[in-house]
TORLUMPA-541625 format. One line per field, with one value per residue: x, y, z of N, C-alpha, C, O in turn; residue in one letter. Coordinates in steps of 0.2 Angstrom, whole numbers, plus 5000, padded with zeros to 4 digits. Example, Ala and Ser with C-alpha at 12.3 -4.5 7.8 and 13.67 -1.06 7.14 Angstrom:
2
n_xx: 5066, 5064;
n_yy: 4972, 4989;
n_zz: 5039, 5035;
ca_xx: 5062, 5068;
ca_yy: 4978, 4995;
ca_zz: 5039, 5036;
c_xx: 5066, 5064;
c_yy: 4984, 5000;
c_zz: 5039, 5039;
o_xx: 5071, 5067;
o_yy: 4983, 5006;
o_zz: 5042, 5040;
res: A, S;
# end
This chain:
225
n_xx: 4998, 4985, 4978, 4973, 4979, 4992, 4992, 4990, 5001, 5011, 5006, 5008, 5021, 5027, 5021, 5026, 5040, 5042, 5033, 5030, 5029, 5034, 5034, 5050, 5053, 5057, 5047, 5038, 5026, 5009, 5010, 5024, 5026, 5019, 5026, 5038, 5034, 5030, 5043, 5049, 5046, 5052, 5064, 5076, 5071, 5081, 5089, 5079, 5077, 5089, 5087, 5076, 5077, 5083, 5075, 5063, 5066, 5067, 5055, 5043, 5029, 5013, 5009, 5021, 5028, 5019, 5022, 5033, 5043, 5046, 5059, 5064, 5063, 5070, 5085, 5086, 5082, 5089, 5096, 5088, 5078, 5071, 5071, 5067, 5053, 5047, 5050, 5042, 5029, 5028, 5028, 5016, 5007, 5007, 5001, 4989, 4984, 4983, 4973, 4962, 4961, 4964, 4977, 4979, 4982, 4972, 4960, 4955, 4954, 4949, 4951, 4964, 4970, 4967, 4976, 4991, 5003, 5000, 4997, 4988, 4995, 5003, 4993, 4987, 4997, 4997, 4984, 4986, 4997, 4997, 4984, 4980, 4971, 4963, 4973, 4981, 4995, 5003, 5018, 5034, 5040, 5030, 5022, 5031, 5035, 5023, 5018, 5028, 5029, 5016, 5005, 4997, 4990, 4999, 4996, 4993, 4994, 4997, 4985, 4976, 4984, 4983, 4969, 4967, 4976, 4969, 4958, 4961, 4970, 4967, 4957, 4962, 4975, 4980, 4988, 5000, 5004, 5007, 5019, 5027, 5028, 5035, 5047, 5052, 5054, 5064, 5075, 5076, 5069, 5074, 5075, 5084, 5090, 5083, 5085, 5084, 5089, 5090, 5077, 5062, 5050, 5050, 5045, 5032, 5032, 5028, 5037, 5049, 5046, 5045, 5057, 5067, 5063, 5068, 5062, 5061, 5069, 5066, 5054, 5042, 5045, 5045, 5033, 5030, 5036;
n_yy: 4847, 4857, 4872, 4882, 4878, 4880, 4894, 4898, 4893, 4901, 4914, 4912, 4910, 4922, 4932, 4929, 4931, 4943, 4954, 4968, 4974, 4985, 4997, 4999, 5011, 5028, 5042, 5057, 5062, 5060, 5063, 5063, 5049, 5044, 5049, 5042, 5028, 5028, 5030, 5019, 5008, 4994, 4996, 4998, 5000, 5005, 5013, 5022, 5029, 5036, 5045, 5053, 5063, 5075, 5077, 5079, 5090, 5100, 5100, 5100, 5098, 5094, 5106, 5113, 5104, 5103, 5114, 5111, 5105, 5090, 5090, 5098, 5089, 5078, 5078, 5075, 5062, 5054, 5043, 5032, 5018, 5019, 5034, 5045, 5042, 5042, 5055, 5062, 5057, 5060, 5074, 5076, 5069, 5077, 5089, 5084, 5081, 5093, 5099, 5090, 5086, 5096, 5096, 5086, 5069, 5057, 5044, 5032, 5018, 5020, 5034, 5036, 5028, 5036, 5045, 5050, 5038, 5030, 5015, 5000, 4993, 5003, 5011, 5002, 5001, 5013, 5014, 5003, 5007, 5021, 5024, 5014, 5004, 4988, 4980, 4973, 4975, 4969, 4966, 4961, 4953, 4949, 4942, 4932, 4925, 4921, 4912, 4903, 4898, 4892, 4899, 4904, 4897, 4894, 4907, 4919, 4933, 4949, 4954, 4942, 4935, 4944, 4944, 4930, 4930, 4940, 4933, 4923, 4928, 4935, 4950, 4960, 4958, 4959, 4970, 4970, 4957, 4959, 4966, 4956, 4946, 4954, 4957, 4944, 4940, 4949, 4946, 4933, 4923, 4924, 4930, 4923, 4913, 4904, 4905, 4892, 4885, 4895, 4898, 4901, 4896, 4884, 4872, 4873, 4875, 4874, 4874, 4870, 4857, 4850, 4852, 4848, 4837, 4821, 4807, 4790, 4778, 4765, 4764, 4760, 4746, 4740, 4736, 4725, 4714;
n_zz: 5036, 5040, 5032, 5041, 5053, 5050, 5048, 5061, 5068, 5062, 5066, 5080, 5082, 5077, 5085, 5097, 5094, 5087, 5093, 5091, 5076, 5064, 5050, 5042, 5036, 5038, 5045, 5047, 5045, 5038, 5024, 5022, 5024, 5013, 5002, 5005, 5004, 4990, 4985, 4988, 4980, 4972, 4978, 4992, 5009, 5016, 5008, 5004, 5016, 5017, 5007, 5010, 5021, 5016, 5004, 5010, 5018, 5008, 5002, 5012, 5013, 5005, 4998, 4996, 4988, 4977, 4970, 4964, 4950, 4941, 4938, 4948, 4959, 4955, 4957, 4971, 4973, 4965, 4967, 4970, 4964, 4947, 4946, 4937, 4933, 4946, 4951, 4943, 4946, 4960, 4960, 4953, 4961, 4973, 4968, 4964, 4977, 4983, 4975, 4975, 4989, 4998, 5002, 5011, 5015, 5009, 5016, 5011, 5001, 4988, 4986, 4988, 4978, 4968, 4966, 4957, 4953, 4964, 4968, 4972, 4981, 4988, 4993, 5002, 5011, 5016, 5022, 5032, 5039, 5041, 5045, 5053, 5048, 5045, 5034, 5020, 5012, 4998, 4993, 4984, 4994, 5003, 4994, 4989, 5001, 5007, 4998, 4998, 5011, 5011, 5015, 5006, 4990, 4976, 4971, 4958, 4957, 4965, 4970, 4971, 4981, 4992, 4994, 4999, 5010, 5018, 5021, 5029, 5040, 5056, 5057, 5065, 5066, 5054, 5048, 5055, 5053, 5039, 5041, 5048, 5038, 5028, 5035, 5037, 5025, 5020, 5028, 5032, 5024, 5011, 4994, 4984, 4990, 5003, 5021, 5028, 5039, 5049, 5052, 5061, 5058, 5050, 5053, 5050, 5037, 5020, 5009, 5015, 5020, 5009, 5002, 5012, 5018, 5020, 5014, 5021, 5012, 5011, 5016, 5009, 5006, 5017, 5022, 5014, 5019;
ca_xx: 4996, 4979, 4980, 4971, 4985, 4998, 4992, 4990, 5008, 5014, 5004, 5011, 5029, 5029, 5018, 5031, 5047, 5041, 5026, 5029, 5032, 5032, 5038, 5057, 5053, 5056, 5043, 5035, 5019, 5006, 5013, 5031, 5025, 5016, 5032, 5043, 5031, 5031, 5050, 5051, 5044, 5058, 5070, 5076, 5069, 5087, 5090, 5074, 5078, 5095, 5085, 5070, 5078, 5085, 5069, 5057, 5068, 5066, 5047, 5040, 5022, 5010, 5009, 5028, 5030, 5015, 5024, 5039, 5043, 5049, 5066, 5066, 5063, 5074, 5091, 5085, 5080, 5092, 5099, 5083, 5076, 5067, 5070, 5063, 5046, 5045, 5050, 5036, 5023, 5028, 5025, 5009, 5003, 5006, 4996, 4982, 4982, 4981, 4968, 4956, 4960, 4966, 4984, 4979, 4982, 4965, 4961, 4951, 4957, 4947, 4954, 4972, 4972, 4966, 4982, 4996, 5009, 4998, 4993, 4984, 5000, 5005, 4987, 4986, 5002, 4995, 4979, 4988, 5003, 4996, 4977, 4978, 4966, 4965, 4974, 4987, 4999, 5007, 5024, 5037, 5042, 5024, 5020, 5035, 5035, 5016, 5017, 5033, 5027, 5010, 4999, 4992, 4992, 5000, 4992, 4997, 4994, 4997, 4978, 4974, 4987, 4980, 4962, 4968, 4979, 4964, 4953, 4964, 4973, 4962, 4958, 4966, 4982, 4982, 4994, 5006, 5006, 5011, 5026, 5030, 5030, 5041, 5054, 5054, 5057, 5069, 5081, 5077, 5066, 5077, 5073, 5088, 5091, 5080, 5090, 5080, 5092, 5089, 5070, 5058, 5043, 5051, 5041, 5025, 5033, 5027, 5044, 5054, 5045, 5046, 5064, 5071, 5061, 5070, 5058, 5064, 5068, 5064, 5047, 5037, 5046, 5044, 5026, 5029, 5040;
ca_yy: 4852, 4861, 4879, 4885, 4876, 4884, 4901, 4898, 4892, 4907, 4919, 4910, 4911, 4929, 4935, 4928, 4934, 4950, 4956, 4974, 4974, 4991, 4999, 5002, 5018, 5034, 5047, 5061, 5064, 5055, 5065, 5060, 5042, 5042, 5050, 5036, 5022, 5028, 5029, 5012, 5003, 4991, 4999, 4996, 5005, 5008, 5018, 5028, 5033, 5040, 5050, 5057, 5069, 5081, 5078, 5082, 5097, 5104, 5099, 5097, 5096, 5094, 5113, 5115, 5099, 5104, 5119, 5109, 5101, 5083, 5091, 5100, 5084, 5072, 5078, 5073, 5055, 5051, 5036, 5027, 5015, 5023, 5041, 5049, 5042, 5043, 5062, 5064, 5055, 5064, 5081, 5075, 5067, 5083, 5093, 5081, 5081, 5100, 5100, 5086, 5084, 5101, 5095, 5081, 5062, 5054, 5038, 5027, 5014, 5023, 5041, 5035, 5025, 5041, 5049, 5048, 5034, 5027, 5009, 4996, 4991, 5009, 5013, 4997, 5002, 5020, 5012, 4999, 5011, 5028, 5025, 5008, 4999, 4981, 4980, 4968, 4976, 4963, 4967, 4955, 4949, 4946, 4937, 4926, 4922, 4918, 4906, 4898, 4895, 4889, 4902, 4905, 4892, 4896, 4913, 4922, 4940, 4952, 4954, 4935, 4934, 4949, 4941, 4924, 4932, 4943, 4928, 4919, 4931, 4939, 4957, 4965, 4956, 4960, 4975, 4967, 4951, 4961, 4968, 4950, 4943, 4958, 4956, 4938, 4939, 4953, 4944, 4925, 4919, 4929, 4928, 4918, 4907, 4905, 4903, 4888, 4883, 4900, 4900, 4898, 4893, 4879, 4866, 4873, 4878, 4869, 4873, 4867, 4850, 4848, 4851, 4845, 4831, 4815, 4801, 4784, 4775, 4758, 4764, 4756, 4739, 4737, 4733, 4718, 4709;
ca_zz: 5040, 5037, 5031, 5047, 5058, 5047, 5050, 5068, 5069, 5060, 5071, 5087, 5082, 5076, 5091, 5102, 5093, 5085, 5094, 5088, 5069, 5060, 5044, 5043, 5033, 5043, 5042, 5053, 5044, 5033, 5018, 5022, 5023, 5007, 4998, 5006, 5001, 4983, 4983, 4990, 4975, 4969, 4981, 4999, 5014, 5019, 5003, 5004, 5022, 5015, 5003, 5012, 5025, 5011, 5000, 5014, 5020, 5003, 5001, 5018, 5013, 4998, 4995, 4993, 4983, 4972, 4966, 4961, 4944, 4942, 4937, 4954, 4963, 4953, 4961, 4978, 4973, 4959, 4969, 4971, 4957, 4943, 4949, 4933, 4934, 4953, 4952, 4940, 4950, 4966, 4958, 4951, 4967, 4977, 4965, 4965, 4984, 4984, 4971, 4977, 4996, 5002, 5004, 5016, 5013, 5011, 5020, 5008, 4995, 4981, 4985, 4988, 4971, 4963, 4966, 4952, 4955, 4970, 4966, 4977, 4987, 4991, 4996, 5007, 5016, 5020, 5026, 5037, 5043, 5043, 5047, 5057, 5046, 5043, 5026, 5019, 5006, 4995, 4989, 4982, 4999, 5005, 4988, 4989, 5007, 5008, 4993, 5000, 5017, 5010, 5017, 5000, 4986, 4969, 4969, 4952, 4957, 4972, 4973, 4973, 4987, 4997, 4996, 5003, 5017, 5022, 5023, 5035, 5046, 5059, 5054, 5070, 5065, 5047, 5046, 5059, 5049, 5033, 5042, 5049, 5031, 5025, 5038, 5036, 5018, 5020, 5032, 5033, 5018, 5005, 4987, 4980, 4994, 5010, 5026, 5032, 5046, 5054, 5052, 5066, 5056, 5045, 5055, 5047, 5030, 5014, 5005, 5019, 5021, 5002, 5000, 5017, 5021, 5016, 5016, 5021, 5005, 5012, 5019, 5005, 5005, 5024, 5022, 5011, 5023;
c_xx: 4990, 4981, 4979, 4977, 4991, 4998, 4993, 4997, 5012, 5013, 5008, 5018, 5030, 5026, 5023, 5038, 5047, 5034, 5025, 5032, 5029, 5036, 5045, 5058, 5052, 5052, 5040, 5028, 5016, 5009, 5020, 5031, 5023, 5022, 5037, 5040, 5032, 5038, 5052, 5050, 5051, 5064, 5070, 5074, 5075, 5089, 5085, 5075, 5084, 5093, 5080, 5072, 5079, 5079, 5064, 5059, 5066, 5058, 5044, 5033, 5019, 5010, 5016, 5029, 5025, 5018, 5031, 5038, 5046, 5057, 5068, 5067, 5069, 5081, 5091, 5084, 5084, 5095, 5094, 5082, 5071, 5066, 5066, 5055, 5043, 5045, 5043, 5029, 5023, 5025, 5018, 5004, 5002, 5001, 4989, 4980, 4980, 4974, 4961, 4955, 4963, 4973, 4984, 4979, 4975, 4966, 4956, 4955, 4956, 4951, 4961, 4974, 4970, 4972, 4987, 5001, 5007, 4994, 4991, 4989, 5002, 4999, 4986, 4991, 5000, 4989, 4981, 4993, 5000, 4989, 4975, 4972, 4968, 4966, 4980, 4990, 5003, 5012, 5028, 5039, 5036, 5022, 5024, 5035, 5028, 5015, 5022, 5031, 5020, 5004, 4994, 4995, 4993, 4996, 4997, 4998, 4994, 4989, 4975, 4977, 4984, 4973, 4963, 4971, 4973, 4959, 4955, 4967, 4967, 4963, 4962, 4973, 4985, 4988, 5000, 5008, 5010, 5018, 5030, 5033, 5036, 5047, 5057, 5057, 5063, 5076, 5082, 5075, 5068, 5075, 5077, 5088, 5088, 5085, 5086, 5082, 5091, 5082, 5066, 5052, 5044, 5047, 5034, 5026, 5032, 5034, 5049, 5053, 5046, 5053, 5069, 5069, 5063, 5066, 5063, 5063, 5065, 5057, 5042, 5038, 5045, 5038, 5026, 5032, 5035;
c_yy: 4856, 4868, 4883, 4884, 4880, 4891, 4902, 4898, 4898, 4913, 4918, 4912, 4919, 4934, 4935, 4932, 4941, 4953, 4963, 4974, 4980, 4992, 5001, 5009, 5023, 5039, 5051, 5064, 5059, 5057, 5062, 5052, 5040, 5043, 5044, 5030, 5022, 5027, 5022, 5006, 5000, 4994, 4998, 5002, 5009, 5014, 5024, 5032, 5037, 5046, 5055, 5063, 5075, 5083, 5082, 5089, 5102, 5105, 5096, 5095, 5096, 5101, 5114, 5110, 5100, 5109, 5117, 5105, 5094, 5085, 5094, 5094, 5079, 5072, 5074, 5065, 5051, 5044, 5031, 5024, 5019, 5030, 5046, 5049, 5043, 5051, 5065, 5063, 5059, 5071, 5081, 5073, 5073, 5088, 5091, 5082, 5088, 5101, 5097, 5085, 5090, 5100, 5089, 5074, 5059, 5047, 5032, 5024, 5018, 5030, 5040, 5033, 5030, 5045, 5046, 5044, 5030, 5021, 5005, 4995, 4997, 5011, 5008, 4999, 5009, 5018, 5008, 5004, 5017, 5028, 5019, 5004, 4992, 4981, 4976, 4970, 4970, 4966, 4961, 4951, 4945, 4940, 4931, 4922, 4918, 4912, 4901, 4894, 4890, 4892, 4904, 4899, 4894, 4902, 4917, 4930, 4943, 4952, 4948, 4934, 4938, 4946, 4935, 4926, 4935, 4938, 4924, 4922, 4935, 4947, 4962, 4963, 4958, 4964, 4973, 4961, 4953, 4963, 4961, 4947, 4947, 4957, 4949, 4937, 4943, 4950, 4937, 4922, 4923, 4926, 4922, 4912, 4908, 4902, 4898, 4886, 4888, 4902, 4897, 4895, 4887, 4873, 4867, 4876, 4873, 4868, 4869, 4859, 4847, 4847, 4848, 4839, 4825, 4809, 4795, 4780, 4768, 4758, 4760, 4749, 4736, 4733, 4726, 4713, 4704;
c_zz: 5037, 5037, 5038, 5053, 5056, 5049, 5057, 5071, 5068, 5065, 5078, 5087, 5082, 5082, 5096, 5101, 5090, 5086, 5091, 5081, 5066, 5054, 5046, 5039, 5039, 5041, 5048, 5051, 5039, 5026, 5017, 5021, 5016, 5002, 4999, 5003, 4993, 4981, 4984, 4985, 4972, 4972, 4988, 5003, 5016, 5014, 5003, 5010, 5021, 5011, 5006, 5016, 5021, 5007, 5004, 5017, 5015, 5001, 5006, 5018, 5006, 4994, 4992, 4987, 4976, 4967, 4962, 4955, 4946, 4942, 4944, 4959, 4962, 4957, 4968, 4978, 4967, 4961, 4970, 4964, 4954, 4945, 4944, 4934, 4941, 4954, 4949, 4944, 4957, 4965, 4957, 4957, 4972, 4974, 4965, 4973, 4986, 4981, 4973, 4985, 5000, 5005, 5009, 5013, 5014, 5014, 5017, 5002, 4989, 4981, 4985, 4981, 4966, 4962, 4961, 4956, 4962, 4967, 4973, 4983, 4991, 4996, 5002, 5013, 5020, 5024, 5033, 5042, 5046, 5047, 5051, 5055, 5045, 5035, 5026, 5012, 5004, 4991, 4987, 4988, 5002, 5000, 4988, 4995, 5009, 5004, 4995, 5006, 5016, 5013, 5012, 4995, 4979, 4967, 4963, 4953, 4964, 4975, 4975, 4980, 4993, 4999, 5000, 5010, 5021, 5024, 5029, 5041, 5049, 5057, 5059, 5069, 5058, 5045, 5049, 5055, 5042, 5035, 5044, 5043, 5028, 5028, 5037, 5029, 5017, 5023, 5033, 5026, 5012, 4999, 4984, 4984, 5001, 5015, 5031, 5039, 5051, 5055, 5057, 5064, 5051, 5047, 5052, 5040, 5025, 5010, 5009, 5019, 5014, 5000, 5005, 5020, 5017, 5019, 5016, 5015, 5006, 5015, 5015, 5005, 5012, 5025, 5019, 5014, 5027;
o_xx: 4991, 4985, 4983, 4979, 4995, 5003, 4996, 5000, 5017, 5017, 5010, 5020, 5034, 5029, 5024, 5041, 5052, 5031, 5019, 5038, 5023, 5041, 5046, 5063, 5048, 5053, 5040, 5025, 5020, 5010, 5021, 5035, 5026, 5023, 5039, 5044, 5033, 5039, 5057, 5052, 5055, 5069, 5065, 5075, 5075, 5091, 5087, 5074, 5085, 5096, 5080, 5068, 5076, 5077, 5061, 5055, 5064, 5056, 5042, 5030, 5023, 5012, 5016, 5032, 5028, 5016, 5033, 5033, 5050, 5061, 5074, 5072, 5072, 5083, 5096, 5086, 5082, 5096, 5096, 5084, 5067, 5060, 5063, 5052, 5038, 5041, 5040, 5025, 5017, 5021, 5014, 4999, 4996, 4997, 4985, 4974, 4975, 4970, 4956, 4950, 4965, 4975, 4990, 4975, 4974, 4971, 4954, 4959, 4960, 4953, 4964, 4979, 4972, 4972, 4988, 5004, 5011, 4988, 4991, 4987, 5001, 5000, 4984, 4990, 5000, 4989, 4979, 4992, 5001, 4988, 4969, 4969, 4974, 4962, 4985, 4988, 5006, 5011, 5025, 5038, 5036, 5020, 5021, 5034, 5028, 5012, 5020, 5031, 5020, 4999, 4988, 5000, 4988, 4993, 5003, 5003, 4992, 4988, 4972, 4974, 4983, 4972, 4959, 4968, 4973, 4956, 4951, 4966, 4963, 4968, 4966, 4977, 4991, 4993, 5006, 5014, 5014, 5022, 5036, 5039, 5040, 5052, 5063, 5062, 5067, 5081, 5087, 5079, 5063, 5074, 5075, 5088, 5091, 5088, 5084, 5078, 5091, 5080, 5067, 5048, 5039, 5045, 5030, 5021, 5036, 5036, 5052, 5057, 5047, 5055, 5074, 5072, 5060, 5067, 5068, 5058, 5062, 5054, 5038, 5033, 5043, 5037, 5022, 5032, 5038;
o_yy: 4858, 4871, 4887, 4889, 4883, 4894, 4907, 4901, 4900, 4917, 4923, 4915, 4921, 4938, 4940, 4934, 4945, 4955, 4965, 4975, 4981, 4988, 5004, 5011, 5022, 5041, 5048, 5067, 5055, 5052, 5059, 5050, 5035, 5039, 5041, 5026, 5017, 5024, 5020, 5001, 5004, 4994, 4997, 5007, 5015, 5020, 5030, 5038, 5042, 5051, 5061, 5068, 5080, 5088, 5087, 5093, 5108, 5110, 5090, 5091, 5098, 5101, 5117, 5113, 5099, 5110, 5121, 5102, 5094, 5081, 5093, 5094, 5076, 5067, 5071, 5062, 5046, 5040, 5025, 5026, 5022, 5032, 5050, 5054, 5046, 5053, 5069, 5067, 5060, 5073, 5085, 5076, 5074, 5091, 5094, 5083, 5089, 5104, 5100, 5084, 5088, 5102, 5087, 5073, 5058, 5044, 5028, 5028, 5020, 5032, 5044, 5035, 5029, 5049, 5040, 5046, 5027, 5021, 5008, 4996, 4997, 5013, 5011, 4998, 5009, 5020, 5009, 5003, 5019, 5032, 5018, 5002, 4991, 4980, 4975, 4968, 4967, 4968, 4955, 4944, 4939, 4935, 4925, 4916, 4912, 4907, 4895, 4888, 4885, 4889, 4904, 4897, 4895, 4902, 4917, 4932, 4939, 4951, 4947, 4931, 4935, 4945, 4934, 4923, 4934, 4940, 4923, 4920, 4938, 4949, 4966, 4967, 4957, 4962, 4974, 4961, 4950, 4961, 4961, 4945, 4944, 4955, 4949, 4933, 4941, 4951, 4934, 4918, 4925, 4920, 4917, 4906, 4912, 4897, 4900, 4885, 4887, 4907, 4891, 4893, 4885, 4869, 4862, 4879, 4867, 4862, 4865, 4855, 4841, 4842, 4846, 4837, 4823, 4807, 4794, 4779, 4766, 4753, 4757, 4745, 4730, 4727, 4722, 4707, 4699;
o_zz: 5031, 5041, 5040, 5056, 5060, 5052, 5059, 5075, 5072, 5067, 5081, 5092, 5086, 5084, 5100, 5105, 5092, 5082, 5090, 5081, 5065, 5053, 5051, 5040, 5043, 5035, 5054, 5055, 5036, 5022, 5011, 5017, 5013, 4997, 4994, 5000, 4990, 4976, 4981, 4986, 4969, 4968, 4991, 5001, 5017, 5016, 5003, 5010, 5025, 5012, 5004, 5015, 5022, 5006, 5002, 5019, 5016, 5000, 5006, 5022, 5001, 4988, 4986, 4982, 4971, 4961, 4958, 4954, 4951, 4945, 4946, 4963, 4966, 4959, 4970, 4983, 4966, 4956, 4971, 4959, 4957, 4946, 4946, 4935, 4942, 4958, 4952, 4945, 4959, 4969, 4959, 4958, 4974, 4978, 4967, 4974, 4989, 4984, 4974, 4987, 5006, 5011, 5011, 5008, 5020, 5014, 5021, 4999, 4985, 4975, 4981, 4978, 4960, 4957, 4961, 4961, 4964, 4965, 4978, 4989, 4997, 5001, 5008, 5019, 5026, 5030, 5038, 5048, 5052, 5052, 5053, 5059, 5044, 5032, 5030, 5007, 5008, 4985, 4989, 4987, 5003, 5002, 4988, 4995, 5011, 5006, 4995, 5006, 5019, 5014, 5013, 4995, 4976, 4961, 4963, 4950, 4969, 4981, 4980, 4985, 4998, 5005, 5005, 5015, 5027, 5030, 5033, 5046, 5046, 5057, 5056, 5072, 5057, 5042, 5047, 5054, 5040, 5031, 5043, 5042, 5025, 5025, 5037, 5029, 5012, 5020, 5034, 5024, 5008, 4998, 4982, 4981, 5005, 5014, 5036, 5044, 5057, 5059, 5059, 5069, 5047, 5042, 5051, 5037, 5025, 5009, 5006, 5018, 5014, 4998, 5004, 5025, 5012, 5024, 5013, 5013, 5001, 5016, 5018, 5005, 5012, 5028, 5021, 5012, 5030;
res: M, Q, K, K, E, R, Y, Q, A, V, I, D, Y, F, S, A, T, I, P, V, A, E, T, E, L, L, Y, H, S, H, F, E, L, L, V, A, V, M, L, S, A, Q, C, T, D, K, R, V, N, M, V, T, P, A, L, M, A, A, F, P, D, A, Q, T, M, A, R, A, T, A, E, D, I, F, P, Y, I, R, S, V, S, Y, P, N, S, K, A, K, H, L, A, E, M, A, R, R, L, M, Q, D, F, G, G, M, V, P, D, T, M, E, Q, L, T, S, L, P, G, V, G, R, K, T, A, N, V, M, L, A, V, A, F, D, R, A, A, M, P, V, D, T, H, V, F, R, V, S, N, R, I, G, L, V, T, N, T, K, T, P, L, E, T, E, R, E, L, V, K, Y, F, P, A, D, L, L, S, T, A, H, H, W, L, I, L, H, G, R, Y, V, C, T, A, R, Q, P, H, C, A, E, C, G, I, S, H, C, C, K, Y, F, S, K, H, H, H, T, A, H, T, N, H, G, T, D, R, N, L;
# end
């Protein structure tokens, strides 16, 4: 199967089954989404959604959070992964928002990645989800699933993966495709053991054809008869 055909098959399947794919993070403002995305690194959205209501009640905006110390923030987020560094990043991010952007979350890759604790993936999530831009954030799910299916070929880094996906997915579908791949990786194409029997795109999956395609053993000898 050609790469273009594979992309088309993936698009056709998900357009039919999950036409509306959105983040599972709960938020009410751009600031709240940024906080949630920063907390979600190496952590489940489910866990982040348990933590954000109390955190955002205490620090509802950049102004309030900018006055807080990492020690003030820590108790609210202690159950997420890496709470110490995340508490520090949140306090610094809020201060930088106040200092450089008047407390408003900026909407360019360059400005977003200038914020402490905000890398390319977090910035891409903000561009895609908050600002409806054509962006492809690559997290562990997207990286794994796109390599497994064969949407990308042995990419070594999230950036390489992002570039290849951006090249092949139509721009207007990019941010939706990001959610498709995440949801697929979270519930079907899981890290330890993909659930191929329950997968709707196994017909166009490189991994599936390699691992589940039993070639006829006598195929080569038939010709000699």
